[in-house]
C-alpha positions in Angstrom: -6.6 25.9 6.4 -6.4 22.7 4.4 -3.2 20.7 4.4 -0.4 21.0 1.8 0.7 18.2 -0.5 3.5 17.3 2.0 0.9 16.8 4.8 -0.7 13.7 3.2 0.9 10.5 4.5 -1.7 7.8 3.8 -2.8 6.7 0.3 -6.1 4.8 -0.2 -6.8 2.9 -3.4 -10.2 1.7 -4.6 -10.9 -0.5 -7.6 -14.5 0.4 -8.1 -16.6 3.7 -8.0 -18.8 2.0 -5.4 -15.8 1.4 -3.2 -14.8 5.1 -3.6 -18.2 6.2 -2.5 -17.9 4.2 0.7 -14.3 5.4 1.3 -15.3 9.1 1.0 -18.1 8.5 3.5 -15.6 7.3 6.1 -13.7 10.7 6.1 -14.2 12.8 9.2 -13.5 15.9 7.1 -13.1 16.5 3.4 -10.4 18.9 2.1 -10.1 21.1 -0.9 -7.7 19.6 -3.5 -4.1 21.0 -3.4 -2.1 21.6 -6.7 -1.4 18.4 -8.6 1.6 17.2 -10.6 1.0 18.0 -14.3 2.0 14.4 -15.2 -0.3 12.8 -12.7 -3.7 12.1 -14.3 -5.2 10.4 -11.2 -8.4 11.9 -9.8 -8.3 12.3 -6.0 -10.4 13.0 -3.0 -8.7 14.5 0.0 -9.7 14.4 3.7 -9.0 13.5 7.3 -9.6 10.4 9.5 -8.7 11.2 13.1 -5.4 13.0 12.9 -4.4 11.4 9.6 -4.5 13.2 6.3 -5.7 10.8 3.6 -5.7 10.9 -0.2 -8.1 8.6 -2.0 -8.2 7.5 -5.6 -9.9 5.0 -7.8 -8.7 2.8 -10.7 -9.9 4.0 -14.2 -13.4 2.9 -14.8 -13.6 -0.6 -16.3 -9.8 -1.2 -15.8 -8.7 -3.8 -13.2 -5.7 -5.8 -12.2 -2.4 -5.4 -10.4 -0.8 -3.5 -13.3 -3.5 -0.8 -13.3 -3.2 -0.5 -9.5 0.6 -0.2 -9.7 0.3 2.6 -12.3 -2.1 4.5 -10.1 0.1 4.1 -7.0 3.2 5.2 -8.9 1.5 8.5 -10.0 0.2 9.0 -6.5 3.6 8.8 -5.0 5.0 11.2 -7.6 2.5 13.9 -6.5 2.5 13.0 -2.8 6.1 12.1 -1.8 5.3 12.0 1.9 2.9 9.1 1.6 4.4 6.3 3.8 1.7 3.7 3.8 -1.0 2.6 1.3 -4.3 0.8 1.6 -6.2 -1.2 -0.9 -9.8 -1.4 0.3 -12.8 -2.8 -1.5 -15.2 -5.6 -2.1 -14.0 -9.2 -2.1 -15.5 -12.7 -2.4 -15.1 -15.0 0.5 -13.5 -18.4 0.0 -15.2 -20.9 2.4 -12.6 -23.7 2.1 -12.2 -24.4 5.8 -14.7 -24.6 8.6 -13.0 -21.9 10.6 -13.4 -19.5 7.6 -17.1 -18.8 8.3 -17.2 -15.6 6.2 -20.6 -14.2 5.7 -22.0 -11.5 3.5 -21.1 -8.1 4.9 -18.1 -9.3 7.0 -14.7 -7.6 6.8 -11.4 -9.3 6.0 -8.0 -7.7 7.1 -4.8 -8.8 5.4 -2.4 -10.5 7.8 0.8 -12.6 7.3 0.2 -16.4 7.6 2.2 -19.5 6.7 5.2 -17.7 5.3 3.0 -15.5 3.0 3.0 -11.8 3.5 -0.8 -11.2 3.7 -1.8 -10.9 0.1 -1.4 -13.9 -2.2 -1.2 -13.2 -5.9 -2.9 -16.4 -7.0 -2.0 -16.0 -10.8 1.7 -15.4 -10.3 3.6 -18.6 -10.9 4.1 -21.3 -13.5 2.1 -24.3 -14.8 4.0 -27.6 -14.8 3.3 -31.2 -15.6 -0.2 -32.5 -15.3 -1.4 -28.9 -15.3 -0.3 -28.3 -11.8 0.1 -24.6 -10.8 3.2 -23.7 -8.8 3.3 -20.4 -6.8 6.3 -18.5 -7.7 7.3 -15.9 -5.1 5.3 -14.0 -2.5 4.4 -10.3 -1.9 5.8 -8.4 1.0 3.9 -8.2 4.3 2.1 -5.0 5.4 4.1 -2.3 7.1 5.0 -2.9 10.7 2.8 0.0 11.9 -0.3 -1.8 10.4 0.7 -5.1 12.0 1.0 -3.4 15.4 -2.4 -1.7 14.8 -3.9 -5.1 14.0 -2.6 -6.6 17.2 -4.2 -3.7 19.1 -7.5 -4.1 17.2 -7.7 -7.8 18.0 -7.1 -7.1 21.7 -9.7 -4.3 21.9 -12.3 -6.5 20.0 -11.8 -9.4 22.4 -12.1 -7.2 25.5 -14.9 -5.0 24.0 -13.1 -2.0 25.6 -12.8 0.4 22.7 -12.7 -0.6 19.1 -16.1 -1.3 17.6 -16.2 -1.5 13.8 -20.0 -2.0 13.7 -20.5 1.2 15.8 -18.4 3.2 13.4 -20.1 1.8 10.3 -23.5 2.3 12.0 -22.8 5.9 12.7 -21.8 6.6 9.1 -24.9 4.8 7.7 -27.3 6.6 10.1 -25.8 10.0 9.2 -27.5 9.8 5.8 -24.2 10.1 4.0 -24.8 6.9 2.1 -27.9 5.5 0.5 -29.8 2.5 1.9 -28.1 0.0 -0.4 -24.9 0.4 1.6 -26.5 -1.1 4.7 -25.7 -4.6 5.8 -27.9 -7.0 3.8 -30.4 -9.3 5.6 -29.1 -12.8 6.4 -31.8 -14.3 4.1 -29.8 -13.0 1.1 -26.6 -14.7 2.2 -26.7 -17.9 0.3 -23.7 -20.2 -0.4 -24.0 -22.5 -3.4 -21.9 -25.6 -4.0 -18.6 -24.8 -5.7 -19.4 -27.0 -8.7 -22.7 -25.3 -9.5 -22.5 -23.1 -12.5 -25.0 -20.3 -12.2 -26.9 -19.7 -15.4 -25.6 -16.6 -17.1 -29.1 -15.4 -18.0 -30.1 -15.2 -14.3 -30.3 -11.6 -13.1 -29.7 -12.7 -9.5 -29.4 -15.9 -7.4 -33.1 -15.7 -6.7 -33.5 -17.7 -10.0 -30.7 -20.2 -9.2 -31.3 -23.9 -8.3 -32.0 -23.9 -4.5 -31.1 -27.6 -4.4 -27.5 -26.6 -4.9 -27.3 -24.5 -1.7 -24.9 -25.4 1.0 -26.7 -25.9 4.3 -25.2 -23.6 7.0 -26.2 -22.9 10.5 -27.9 -19.5 10.8 -25.8 -17.0 12.7 -27.1 -15.4 15.8 -25.2 -12.2 15.3 -26.5 -9.4 13.1 -23.3 -7.4 12.9 -20.2 -7.6 10.7 -17.5 -9.9 11.9 -13.8 -9.1 11.3 -11.6 -11.9 10.0 -7.8 -11.8 9.8 -5.7 -13.8 7.3 -4.7 -14.1 3.7 -6.3 -12.2 0.8 -6.0 -13.6 -2.7 -5.5 -11.0 -5.4 -4.8 -11.2 -9.2 -5.4 -9.8 -12.6 -8.6 -11.7 -13.2 -12.0 -11.5 -11.4 -12.7 -14.9 -9.8 -16.3 -16.0 -10.2 -15.9 -19.8 -10.6 -16.1 -21.9 -7.5 -14.0 -24.9 -8.6 -11.2 -22.7 -10.1 -11.2 -20.7 -6.9 -10.9 -23.8 -4.7 
């Protein structure tokens, strides 16, 4: 028997259909949809991960930003009042500003409080003052305590190699045939970092046609698995695809 509306306690938000596809593949079991509030126009996928009942939804196609996400979450909570925690999971761009942030294509980043910031930094929330300087104005709240405790446990188990293995979980999903080949980790040869000041020609279909002289030289990595990073995630109402502005 599938769960009732009151049995779902975790909400999972995706921004893109591609992310929704990957999220559904992670479910251990998929449920039939329960009755939905008549004023809730979100489209959901229901399922179970471990002993947790999860409801997954995606932002409207072609619509992005924190306002759209807030609207989706508000309607989700209207239909599922017992949801206690929410996850925003999806594709992001790494910001290689510091040597210790060696984020490579296919790695995973988990939001964690740092430097007085709650874990997610809304980079376009603030004011512009003299000389065009941008001043951050307020911070978002940190993740729920239950997640922070889970992060501490994940870190410990990753260091000891005793239990938690993200790559094993992802590998099992990919090998099951649930997802097409394009979801597999890309080869290291396709992981190219260009200098921040290089403007990629808009007519190029991919970076195969970009100027190789503008590549940043990086040491090849011996590992062939995804690495998990913990720290701040920048988020906002605009998609960031300009290196200098990002920096």
